[in-house]
N, C-alpha and C positions, 0 to 999 in steps of 0.2 A: 237509588238502591232498588233491588228487586223486591216487590211486595211480598210480605209474609203471608203464606197461605193458611187461613185461620178457620177453625171450627169453634162453634159456640154451643155449649151444653147448657140447656135451660132456655125456654122460649117465653119466660115471663117478662115483666116490665124491664128489668135490667138486661136480660139477654137480648131483647129487642133493641135496646139502646146500643149495645155493643155491635150488633149486626148493622144497624143504620150507620154508625160511625165508620165501621170497616168498609161498608159499601161506598162511602163518600170519600175515603182516604186513599191517597196515592201510595201509602206505605203498606196497605193491607189488601188482601183479596179474600172475601168471605166465601169459603168453599162449601160449608155444610152447617146445618143446625140440627140439634137432637133434643128431643123432649119425650117423656113417657107418654104424653098426649101427642101421638104421631100426627094426627090430623092438624093440630095447632102448629106443629113444626112445618108441615107441608104448606099450610096457608101462609105462614110467615116467609118461608123460602120463596113462594110464588110472588109475594108482595115486593120483596127486595131483590129479586133476580138471583137468589142463591141457588147454586146448581143442585144440591142434594139435601134431603131431609131424612132423618133417622128417628126411629121410635125408641132407641136406647143409646146410652152413652157408649156402651161397648162397641156398637156398630160404627159409631163415629170414630172412636179411637182406632179401629181397624182400617180406616180409610188411609191408604198410603200417600195420598196427595196432601193431606193435612200435616203441616209442620208444627203448629202451635194451637193450643186450645184455651178458651176462657171458660172457667167454671162458674156459671151464673145460676146455680141451683141452691136450695136452702142449705144453711150451714151444716146441718147434721150429716150431709152426705159428701161434703167436699174433701175431707182428708183421704178417705178411701179412694175416691175418684182421682185425686191428685196422684196417689201412688200408682194407680192403674195407668194414668197418662204417662208418668215417667217410665213405667215398664214398657209402654208402647213407643217410647222414644220421642214423645212430644214435649215441647216447651209449654209451660203452664203459667197462666195469669189467673189468680184466685180472687173471686169477689170478696168483699169484706162482709163480716169479720173473717179473718183468715181460717179460723177453726173453732171448735168447741172449747178447747183448752190448750195449754202450752205443750202438753205431751204430744198432741196431734201434730203440732208445728214441728216439733223435733223429729218426728217420724218422716215428715216431708223433707226436711233438710237432709236426713240420712239417706233418703231414696233418690234425691235429685241428681246426684252424679255431676256430669259436666253440662247438663241441660240448664236452660235459663228459666227462672221462676220468680214470681213476685206477687204482690198483693195490691188490690185496687184502693186500699186505704190512703194511698198517696195522692188521690185526686186533687185535693186543695193545694198541694205543694207544687202542682204544675202551673198554677196561676202566676202571672207576672208579679203580683204583689208579694207573694211568698218569696220569690227570688230577691226582691228588694230587701225584705226583712232579714233573710238569711245572710245577705252580704253585709248589712250593717252590724248584725250580731257578731259575725265572724271577725269583723274589724277590731273588736275589743272596745268599741266606743262606749258600751254600757258598763264596762268594768266587770267586776266579779258578780256573776248572776246570783240573785237571792231568791226571787219568786218568779215562777212561770205559772200563769193561771189562765183558766177558761171559766167563764160563767155564761151559760147559754140556756136560758129558760124561755119556753114558748107557752104563753097562755092559751087556754082552750078557745078555739074559734067556733064557728057554727057546727052543730052536730053533723056527723058524716052522712052523706046521701046514700052511700053504698056500704054493704057490710064490711067491717074492718078485716084486713087479712089475718087469718088465724096464726100465722107464723110470727107476726111482728113482736108480740109480747109473750112468746112461748119459750120456755127454757129448753124443752126437748127438741124443738125444731130449729130454734135460732141461737141457742146457747145463752139467752138472756133477753133483755129489752132494750131500753134507750142506750145503755152503755155500749152494747155491741152494734146497735144500729147507727149511732152517731159518735159515740165515744171513741171508736177506732179512728175516725177522721180527726177528732180533736187531739187525741194523743199523738197520732202520726204527725200531725201538723206542728204541734209544740216541740216534740222530740226532733223532728226533721229540721225546723228552722234554727234550732240551737245546735245543729251539727251532730245529732245522735250522741251527744257527749254526756247526757244525763244518765246516771246510774241509780235507780231507785233502791231503797233499802227497807222502808217500813211504810205500811199503809193503814190508815184508819178511815173507815167509810160507813155510810148509811145508805139504804135504798128504800124507796116507797113505791107502792102501786098507784094506779089511777085513782084519783079522789072519787068517792062514791057519787058525787054530783055528776061526774063525767063517765060513769060506768059504760054508757052506750058507745063511747069512743074506742073501746077495746072489744075484741072478739070474745064470745063466751068461752070460759075455761082459761083465759089468759092468766098466767101466774108469774110473769116477769115484771121487772121494775119499769116505771115510767119517769122516775126521778132519782138521781144519784148525786151524792156529795162525798168528796174524798179529799184527804190530805195525805200526800206522799212525801216522806222525808227521803232525801237523796244525798249522795256524796257531795263533798265540798260545800256543805252548809246550805245547799239549795233545797227549796220546798216547791213541790208541784201542787197547786191548789186547783181543784176541779169540781165543777157542778154542771150538770146537764139535766134538763127535764122537758117533757112535753105534756100537754093537757094539765098544766099546773094551774092552781087557783090564784093566779097573780098575773101581772102584766109581763109581756115579752121583754126580755132583758138579755142582751148579748154583748160580751166583751172578752177580748183576748189581750194579754199583756205579758211582756217580758221585762222584769225589773232588775236592774243591777245596782251597784253602789255608786255609779257615776251617771246614771240616766235610765230611761225606760222607753219602750216602744208600746204604743197602743194600736191595735190592729183589728181588722175585720176578716174573718176567714172565708165564709161562703162566697160564691160568685154573686155579683150584684152591680147596681148602678151607683155611681158617685162614691165608690169606696175610697178610703183614705188610710194613710199610715202617719202617725204622729210620733215625733222623737221629742221626749221630754229631757232636755239637757240640763245638767247640773252646772251652775256657774257661781261666781262669787256673789252675784246679785240674787241668787236663788234659782229656782227651776224656770227655764224658758222653753216653751213648746214651739216646735217647728213642724209644719206640714211638709213631709219629705216625699210623699207620693200620693197621687189622686188619679183615679181612672175608672173606667167601666170594664167589668169582666162578665160577659154575657152568661146567663144560665145555660148549662149544657157544655160549655167550653171545657169544664173540668173532665167530662167523660172523654173528650177528644184527646186531651193531654195524656191521660193515663194509658190509653190504648196505643197511641202513637209512640209514646216512650217505650212501651213494651216491644213494639215492632222494631224500633231502633236497637234496643238491647239485644234482641235475637240476632240481628244482622251484625252488630258490633261485638258480639260475644262478651257482653258486660252484664252486671246486675241491673235490674230495673230500678226505678226511683225508690221504691220500697222493696228491699230484698226479703227473702224468708227470714233471715237472721234479724232484720229490723222489725219485721212483723212479729217475730217471737218476743221482742222486748215489749211491744204494745200488748201482746197477749199475756205476758207475765204480770204486767201491771193490772190488766183487766181481771185476771184470776185472783190476784191479791185483793182487789177491791171487793169482789164477790165474797171471798172467804172472810174478810173483815166484817162485812155487813151481816153475814150469817152468824158469826161468832159474837158480834157486838164488842169486839176488842181489836186492838192493833195487831197486825200480823207482819211477818217478814215477807218481802217480795222474793219468791223462790228463785 
């Protein structure tokens, strides 16, 4: 297929990753990069052999050679920039989290028209292990689903050597903390491998900041959560159980599970070595566990999957792996979790 001519807006860590992947992919041609720090954009373009560097998003969007753009800037600016990109006739891949709230996502959907648009929250579902899990769940082997859960806690490691990024735990810049930094991956993964069939109704949640002992792990003025726990009641008797935390005062503990009335899957979401998927099968003799997949998924491969899927979506005129409508479902749950935590009570998922 003809490579998609790509522009990347944002020359930070993730923007650099997108440009490197595009430069090495047969499906993409990186044409330009833009950043408000024009010198940084120029330096990055020179390093990767990208033809042009701009000091503003508007200048990049006016480039007629660019077909599609990746929005790799902080969350607070993404929605307006997506609208500008659609107005300029560009296909759009939005970094995660998709937006500050569901209202912004609805505005994107309304403005998209016939253009292709999606969200990078699908990264983990591009991995081979996710495809294995999706196929088994779709087969009905697990029966009626009862609980879909994620518990992903990371204990604090050694203190940071460099100043923590100010956006990471900032409500104004990022829309939240760990829930939007990693929760969008967790929710996208669980909703996606179950076929986007889960319809949430009621959320009950709590959030907590960084423990005082680990205050140095967050930038001064950080006001967003570093630990979240939520219970989401859904249609068809299904419950989504979710907990994610970083810098917690406990041991690292990670597990993803899909439990039905005839069996369960135990999974590992992030890329890594020696990953495995276990099928716990219900039999007349009790539950028997089978190893149904094992393999290595190198770190960084998830970045390749999401960008190349977007390129294929543009050429095939189809939705990317996570469409704006699916990203909206993730955002609806996210909004409800925050609202419940603020009110200290269960809330409906709008």
